[in-house]
C-alpha positions as CSV (number, residue, x, y, z in Angstrom):
1,M,-16.8,4.7,-14.6
2,F,-16.2,1.0,-15.3
3,A,-18.9,-1.1,-17.0
4,P,-19.6,-4.4,-15.3
5,E,-18.3,-6.4,-18.3
6,D,-15.0,-4.5,-18.0
7,L,-14.4,-5.9,-14.4
8,T,-13.2,-9.1,-12.9
9,L,-14.0,-10.2,-9.3
10,D,-10.7,-11.4,-7.7
11,K,-9.9,-13.2,-4.5
12,F,-7.5,-11.7,-2.0
13,L,-6.5,-13.5,1.3
14,D,-7.8,-16.7,-0.2
15,G,-11.2,-15.2,-0.9
16,R,-11.6,-13.5,2.5
17,V,-11.6,-10.2,0.6
18,M,-13.3,-9.9,-2.8
19,I,-12.2,-7.1,-5.1
20,A,-13.6,-6.0,-8.5
21,Q,-10.8,-4.8,-10.7
22,P,-10.6,-3.6,-14.4
23,R,-9.7,-6.3,-16.9
24,T,-7.2,-4.0,-18.7
25,G,-6.5,-1.2,-16.3
26,Y,-4.4,-1.1,-13.1
27,R,-4.7,-4.4,-11.3
28,A,-3.4,-5.0,-7.8
29,A,-1.2,-8.0,-7.0
30,M,0.6,-8.8,-3.8
31,D,2.1,-5.3,-3.0
32,P,-1.0,-3.8,-1.4
33,V,-1.5,-7.0,0.6
34,L,2.0,-6.7,2.0
35,L,1.4,-3.0,2.7
36,A,-1.7,-3.9,4.7
37,A,0.1,-6.6,6.6
38,A,2.8,-4.2,7.6
39,C,0.5,-1.5,9.0
40,P,0.6,-1.8,12.9
41,A,-3.0,-0.5,13.3
42,R,-5.1,-1.6,16.3
43,A,-8.8,-1.7,16.7
44,G,-10.2,1.7,17.4
45,Q,-7.4,3.6,15.5
46,S,-7.7,5.5,12.3
47,V,-6.0,4.8,9.0
48,L,-5.7,6.9,5.8
49,E,-4.5,5.3,2.5
50,L,-3.1,7.7,0.0
51,G,-3.8,6.6,-3.6
52,C,-6.1,3.8,-2.6
53,G,-6.9,2.6,-6.1
54,A,-9.6,-0.1,-5.9
55,G,-9.2,-0.4,-2.2
56,V,-7.1,-3.6,-1.8
57,A,-4.7,-2.5,0.9
58,S,-7.4,-0.8,3.0
59,L,-9.8,-3.7,2.7
60,C,-7.2,-6.4,3.5
61,L,-6.3,-4.3,6.6
62,A,-10.0,-4.0,7.5
63,W,-10.3,-7.8,7.4
64,R,-7.3,-8.3,9.7
65,V,-8.1,-5.5,12.1
66,P,-11.9,-5.0,12.7
67,G,-13.0,-1.7,14.3
68,L,-10.8,0.7,12.4
69,R,-11.8,4.2,11.2
70,Q,-10.6,4.1,7.6
71,A,-10.3,6.7,4.8
72,G,-8.9,6.6,1.3
73,L,-7.8,9.3,-1.1
74,E,-7.8,8.4,-4.8
75,L,-7.0,10.7,-7.7
76,Q,-8.9,8.8,-10.5
77,P,-12.7,9.0,-10.1
78,A,-13.4,5.6,-11.6
79,Y,-11.1,3.9,-9.2
80,A,-12.4,5.9,-6.3
81,Q,-15.9,4.6,-7.1
82,L,-14.6,1.1,-7.5
83,A,-13.0,1.3,-4.0
84,R,-16.4,2.4,-2.6
85,D,-18.1,-0.5,-4.3
86,N,-15.5,-2.9,-3.0
87,A,-15.9,-1.6,0.5
88,A,-19.6,-2.2,0.3
89,R,-19.0,-5.7,-1.1
90,N,-16.7,-6.5,1.8
91,A,-18.9,-4.8,4.5
92,A,-16.1,-2.4,5.4
93,A,-16.5,1.2,6.5
94,L,-14.0,2.8,4.1
95,E,-14.7,6.4,3.3
96,V,-13.1,7.2,-0.1
97,T,-12.5,10.8,-1.2
98,E,-11.5,11.9,-4.7
99,G,-8.6,14.3,-5.0
100,D,-5.0,15.1,-5.3
101,L,-2.8,14.6,-2.3
102,T,-0.9,17.8,-3.1
103,R,-4.2,19.7,-3.0
104,M,-5.8,17.7,-0.2
105,P,-9.6,17.9,-0.1
106,A,-10.8,20.0,2.8
107,A,-12.6,17.0,4.4
108,L,-9.3,15.1,4.8
109,R,-7.2,18.2,5.5
110,A,-9.3,18.8,8.6
111,Q,-8.5,15.3,9.9
112,S,-5.4,13.5,11.3
113,F,-4.8,9.8,11.6
114,D,-3.0,7.2,13.7
115,H,-1.6,5.6,10.5
116,V,-1.0,6.6,6.9
117,I,-0.3,3.9,4.3
118,A,0.7,4.3,0.6
119,N,1.8,2.4,-2.4
120,P,3.1,5.3,-4.6
121,P,3.6,4.8,-8.3
122,Y,6.9,2.9,-9.0
123,F,8.0,4.4,-12.3
124,A,9.6,7.8,-12.7
125,A,8.2,10.0,-15.5
126,S,11.2,9.1,-17.7
127,D,11.2,5.4,-17.1
128,G,10.3,2.8,-19.8
129,T,7.3,2.8,-22.1
130,A,3.9,4.2,-21.2
131,A,1.1,1.7,-20.5
132,R,-1.6,1.5,-23.2
133,D,-4.4,1.9,-20.6
134,P,-4.5,5.5,-19.2
135,G,-5.7,4.4,-15.8
136,R,-2.9,1.9,-15.4
137,E,-0.4,4.5,-16.7
138,R,-1.5,7.0,-14.1
139,A,-1.5,4.5,-11.3
140,Q,2.0,3.3,-12.0
141,R,3.9,6.4,-13.3
142,E,5.0,9.1,-10.9
143,E,3.4,12.5,-11.5
144,T,3.6,13.6,-7.9
145,P,7.2,13.4,-6.6
146,L,7.8,10.7,-4.0
147,V,8.9,13.4,-1.5
148,D,5.4,14.8,-1.7
149,W,3.8,11.5,-0.8
150,V,6.0,11.3,2.3
151,R,5.5,15.0,3.2
152,H,1.7,15.0,2.9
153,G,1.6,11.6,4.7
154,F,3.3,13.2,7.7
155,R,0.9,16.1,7.6
156,R,-2.1,13.8,8.1
157,L,-0.6,12.0,11.0
158,H,-1.1,12.5,14.7
159,P,2.1,13.2,16.6
160,G,3.6,9.7,17.1
161,G,1.6,8.3,14.2
162,W,3.1,5.8,11.8
163,L,3.7,6.2,8.0
164,T,4.1,2.9,6.1
165,L,5.1,2.8,2.4
166,I,5.9,0.0,-0.1
167,Q,8.1,1.0,-3.0
168,N,10.7,-0.1,-5.4
169,A,14.0,-0.9,-3.6
170,D,15.9,1.5,-5.8
171,R,13.8,4.4,-4.3
172,L,14.9,3.7,-0.8
173,A,17.4,6.6,-0.7
174,D,14.7,9.0,-1.9
175,I,12.3,7.8,0.8
176,L,14.9,8.2,3.6
177,T,15.8,11.7,2.3
178,A,12.1,12.6,2.3
179,I,11.7,11.4,5.8
180,G,14.6,13.5,7.0
181,T,14.0,14.9,10.4
182,H,10.2,14.5,10.2
183,G,10.3,10.9,11.3
184,G,12.3,8.4,13.3
185,S,12.3,4.9,14.7
186,T,12.4,3.9,11.0
187,V,12.2,0.3,10.0
188,I,13.1,-1.0,6.6
189,L,12.0,-4.5,5.4
190,P,13.5,-5.6,2.1
191,I,11.4,-7.9,0.0
192,A,13.2,-10.4,-2.2
193,P,11.6,-12.9,-4.6
194,R,14.0,-15.8,-3.7
195,V,17.0,-16.6,-1.5
196,G,20.1,-15.0,-3.0
197,R,18.2,-12.5,-5.2
198,D,18.2,-8.8,-4.7
199,A,15.3,-7.2,-3.0
200,G,12.9,-5.7,-5.6
201,R,10.7,-3.9,-3.1
202,V,11.1,-2.3,0.4
203,I,8.5,-1.6,3.1
204,V,9.5,1.5,5.0
205,Q,7.8,2.4,8.3
206,T,8.6,5.5,10.2
207,R,7.1,7.4,13.2
208,K,6.2,11.0,13.1
209,G,8.6,12.7,15.6
210,G,10.2,9.3,16.4
211,R,13.6,9.3,17.9
212,G,14.6,5.6,17.8
213,R,17.4,4.2,15.7
214,L,16.9,3.0,12.1
215,R,16.4,-0.8,11.8
216,L,17.2,-2.8,8.7
217,M,15.4,-6.1,9.0
218,A,16.4,-9.4,7.4
219,P,14.6,-9.7,4.0
220,L,11.2,-11.2,3.6
221,I,11.7,-14.0,1.1
222,L,8.5,-14.6,-1.0
223,H,9.3,-17.9,-2.8
224,A,10.8,-21.1,-1.4
225,A,12.2,-22.6,-4.6
226,P,15.6,-21.4,-5.9
227,Q,14.1,-20.5,-9.3
228,H,10.7,-20.1,-11.0
229,A,9.2,-23.5,-12.0
230,G,6.1,-23.1,-14.1
231,D,2.8,-22.1,-12.7
232,A,3.2,-23.9,-9.4
233,E,2.9,-21.7,-6.3
234,D,6.0,-22.0,-4.1
235,L,5.4,-19.3,-1.4
236,T,7.5,-19.5,1.8
237,D,5.6,-20.2,5.0
238,I,5.7,-16.5,6.1
239,A,4.6,-15.3,2.6
240,Q,1.8,-17.9,2.6
241,S,0.6,-16.7,6.0
242,V,0.5,-13.1,4.9
243,L,-0.7,-13.3,1.3
244,R,-3.2,-16.2,1.9
245,G,-4.0,-16.1,5.6
246,G,-4.0,-12.4,6.2
247,A,-1.3,-12.5,9.0
248,A,0.6,-9.4,10.0
249,L,4.2,-8.8,9.0
250,P,6.6,-8.6,11.9
251,L,7.5,-4.9,11.9
252,A,5.9,-4.4,15.4
253,H,7.7,-1.9,17.6
């Protein structure tokens, strides 16, 4: 487990959500906040986050939509405990279970949910250089194939429930292949850093048993300036409303 001196306390949604994170391990940035904003959950519904880490996505969602029943699954015990501590810090009812999604703990296997959200590891096993911190390495490098994240996500959904993922844009084909005939009414939101730049991330949302057509949305542009200019923040209005104000992303069906 993490010692107090190994943690920082960080603000999300302009301090509306406070998250303790390791100084040198895996540290969440904007991706889990975008994931939370894209989940179309409503008060009274249930949400499961696969690979919840320190709990950022679930806790940002809990702030935006009070009255949810939320669960998280996390493989690394230290991060699972951190998510529990962060839930208590933010007065959120997030129940975190330790375990592997391919060997789902019985407590979660017996449940189904209205929504499943996930931010799977971005890097394939053969990509790049391993991170020095083992917790960061395990959070960012794929051990479980992406198809399994999708497949087990569908298994935990009610019929008609929604699966929402954020992932590297170059994995879009893998996600759509994994969805196959299990989902439909799929929406893809590309996320680009600036106007004229390629999308680096995609949010994919699909409905279990859905039959609607696939929709490719206009990209979400994060930064207003044409290029990076020092440390000044230059978020677009919509990115500001989501990342700072906790607004929902417009993927509503």
